[in-house]
C-alpha positions in Angstrom: 6.3 29.0 -22.0 3.7 27.1 -20.0 2.7 26.9 -16.3 4.0 24.0 -14.3 0.5 22.4 -14.2 0.2 22.6 -18.0 3.7 21.2 -18.4 2.9 18.2 -16.2 -0.3 17.5 -18.2 1.7 17.6 -21.5 4.3 15.3 -20.1 1.7 12.8 -18.9 0.1 12.8 -22.4 3.6 11.9 -23.7 3.8 9.2 -21.1 0.5 7.7 -22.3 1.8 7.6 -25.9 5.0 5.9 -24.8 3.0 3.3 -22.9 0.8 2.4 -25.9 3.4 0.0 -27.5 3.4 -1.9 -24.3 -0.3 -2.5 -24.4 -1.3 0.0 -21.8 -4.6 2.0 -22.3 -5.7 5.1 -20.6 -7.5 4.3 -17.4 -10.3 6.5 -18.7 -10.9 3.9 -21.5 -11.3 1.3 -18.8 -14.0 3.2 -16.9 -11.6 5.0 -14.5 -10.6 8.6 -14.2 -8.0 9.5 -16.8 -5.7 11.0 -14.2 -5.6 7.5 -12.6 -3.0 6.5 -15.2 -2.8 3.6 -17.7 -3.6 -0.1 -17.4 -3.1 -3.3 -19.2 -5.6 -6.0 -18.4 -4.5 -9.6 -19.0 -5.9 -13.0 -18.0 -3.2 -13.2 -15.4 -4.2 -9.9 -13.8 -3.7 -6.2 -14.2 -0.6 -4.0 -14.7 -0.8 -0.3 -14.2 1.4 2.8 -14.4 0.3 6.0 -12.8 1.5 9.5 -12.0 2.4 10.1 -8.4 0.8 13.0 -6.4 2.5 16.3 -7.2 4.2 18.0 -4.2 4.8 21.8 -4.3 7.7 23.1 -2.2 10.6 25.5 -2.1 14.2 24.7 -2.8 16.9 27.3 -2.5 14.3 30.0 -2.5 12.8 28.7 -5.8 9.3 27.1 -6.0 9.1 23.7 -7.6 6.8 20.8 -8.3 8.0 17.3 -7.6 6.3 14.3 -9.1 7.1 10.9 -10.7 5.6 7.6 -11.9 4.3 4.7 -9.9 3.4 1.2 -10.9 1.3 -1.6 -9.7 0.5 -5.3 -10.5 -2.5 -7.2 -9.4 -2.4 -11.0 -9.9 -5.8 -12.5 -10.7 -5.9 -14.4 -7.5 -5.4 -11.2 -5.5 -8.2 -9.4 -7.3 -10.5 -12.4 -6.6 -9.6 -12.3 -2.9 -10.1 -8.6 -2.6 -13.6 -8.9 -4.2 -14.4 -11.7 -1.8 -13.2 -9.5 1.1 -15.3 -6.6 -0.2 -18.4 -8.9 -0.2 -17.7 -9.9 3.4 -17.5 -6.2 4.3 -20.7 -5.3 2.3 -18.8 -3.4 -0.3 -19.2 -3.4 -4.1 -16.9 -5.7 -6.1 -14.4 -4.0 -8.3 -14.1 -4.8 -12.0 -10.8 -6.2 -13.0 -9.5 -3.1 -14.7 -9.9 -1.1 -11.5 -8.0 -3.7 -9.4 -5.3 -2.7 -7.0 -2.5 -5.1 -6.0 -1.0 -5.8 -2.6 1.4 -2.9 -3.2 4.4 -4.8 -1.8 6.9 -5.2 -4.6 6.5 -2.9 -7.5 9.0 -0.2 -6.9 11.6 -2.5 -5.3 12.6 -3.9 -8.6 13.6 -0.6 -10.1 17.0 1.1 -10.1 17.2 3.9 -7.5 17.6 6.6 -10.1 14.3 5.6 -11.8 12.2 6.0 -8.7 13.4 9.4 -7.8 10.8 12.2 -8.4 11.3 14.7 -11.0 11.7 18.4 -10.2 9.9 21.1 -12.2 10.9 24.6 -11.1 9.5 28.0 -11.9 11.5 30.1 -14.3 12.9 33.1 -12.4 12.9 35.1 -15.6 9.3 34.2 -16.5 7.1 34.3 -13.4 4.4 31.7 -13.4 6.0 29.6 -16.1 7.9 26.3 -15.8 11.6 26.3 -16.4 12.1 24.9 -19.9 15.4 23.2 -18.9 13.6 21.1 -16.4 10.9 20.2 -18.9 13.6 19.1 -21.4 15.3 16.9 -18.7 12.1 15.1 -17.9 11.1 14.7 -21.5 14.5 13.2 -22.2 14.2 10.7 -19.3 10.6 9.7 -20.1 11.2 6.9 -22.6 13.7 5.1 -20.5 11.6 5.4 -17.3 8.4 4.4 -19.1 10.2 1.3 -20.4 11.4 0.3 -16.9 8.0 0.8 -15.3 6.0 -1.0 -18.0 8.4 -3.9 -18.1 8.4 -4.2 -14.3 4.6 -4.1 -14.0 4.2 -6.7 -16.7 7.0 -9.0 -15.3 5.1 -9.1 -12.0 2.1 -10.6 -13.8 4.1 -13.5 -15.3 3.2 -16.9 -13.7 4.7 -17.3 -10.3 6.8 -14.1 -10.3 4.9 -12.1 -7.8 4.7 -15.0 -5.4 8.4 -15.9 -5.8 9.5 -12.4 -5.0 7.3 -12.3 -1.9 8.7 -15.6 -0.8 12.2 -14.2 -1.3 11.6 -11.2 1.1 14.1 -11.4 4.0 11.7 -10.3 6.7 8.1 -10.6 5.6 5.4 -8.9 7.7 1.7 -9.4 8.2 0.7 -7.9 4.9 3.3 -10.0 3.0 2.1 -13.2 4.6 -1.5 -12.4 3.7 -0.5 -12.0 0.0 1.6 -15.2 0.1 -1.2 -17.2 1.6 -3.7 -15.9 -0.9 -1.4 -16.6 -3.9 -0.4 -20.0 -2.7 -4.1 -20.9 -2.1 -4.7 -20.3 -5.8 -2.0 -22.9 -6.6 -3.7 -25.7 -4.6 -2.9 -27.5 -1.3 0.6 -28.4 -0.2 3.3 -28.1 2.5 4.3 -24.6 1.4 0.7 -23.3 1.9 0.5 -25.0 5.3 3.8 -23.3 6.4 2.6 -19.9 5.1 -0.8 -20.3 6.9 1.1 -21.1 10.2 3.3 -18.0 9.8 0.2 -15.8 9.1 -1.6 -17.3 12.1 1.4 -16.3 14.3 1.6 -12.8 12.9 -2.1 -12.4 13.4 -1.8 -13.2 17.1 1.3 -10.9 17.4 -0.5 -7.9 15.7 -3.9 -8.4 17.3 -5.3 -9.5 13.9 -6.0 -13.1 14.6 -9.6 -12.9 13.3 -8.4 -11.3 10.1 -5.6 -13.8 9.6 -8.1 -16.7 10.2 -10.4 -15.3 7.5 -7.6 -15.2 5.0 -6.5 -18.7 5.9 -10.0 -20.1 5.6 -10.3 -18.4 2.2 -7.0 -19.7 0.9 -7.9 -23.3 2.0 -11.2 -23.0 0.2 -9.5 -21.9 -3.0 -6.9 -24.6 -2.7 -9.5 -27.3 -2.3 -11.2 -26.1 -5.4 -8.1 -26.5 -7.5 -8.3 -30.3 -7.3 
C-alpha cells in the first residue's frame, strides 16, 4: 500500500519508461525540472508530454486525486518567433528544449476517453493509502494513453501539419491567426500569407490589440522575405 502522492510518482516513472521508445527524454535531462515531463527535440521543433496538475476533491464522501497527461508541440518557427518576442520585451531567450507551443491543437486530436483525467481514491480500509484497484486501472491504461499522446505530439511536428490543422479550424480567433501568420511567414511570401495578415489585422482592431497584431505581421513579413 502507498500514499496517493507516492502512487502518482510511481505511475509517472512508468510513463517515462513507456515514452523512451518514442524518443522522449526526461525534461530534467534537458535542463528543466523533472516534474515538467518529457521532451523530444527535433530539427522541426519540440514535442512534449507532461503530467497535468493534480486536483484533490471529494466524490461520494471519498477523497480522490484527479490527474492526467497533457501534450504540446512547438514548431521551430514558433520557437523562433517567441524568442524574438522575448527579446522585444526584454526577456531572456528560451533554449529549444524548453520551448512552449501555441497550445491550440494538441488535445483536440485525441479521442475523448484519452483526455479524461484519472481518478485515484483513498482506500477506505487503509486510511492514507491509495486504492489499489484505481492504481491497477491507471497502470493498465498507461501504455495506450502514452502511445496516443506521443504519436499526437510527434505528428504535429511533421512538415505542415500544425499549420494545416490551424487553417482547418472553423472559427479561428486572435491567437490562432497569430500562429497562422507566424507559421506562414516561415514558408515565404504568398497570397495565403497576405490573407492571413489581413485577418489578423482585423482581429487586432476588434480586440484592441492592433499594435500586437502589427508587430506579428511585420515579423512574419520579415521572415518571409528572408526565405527568398
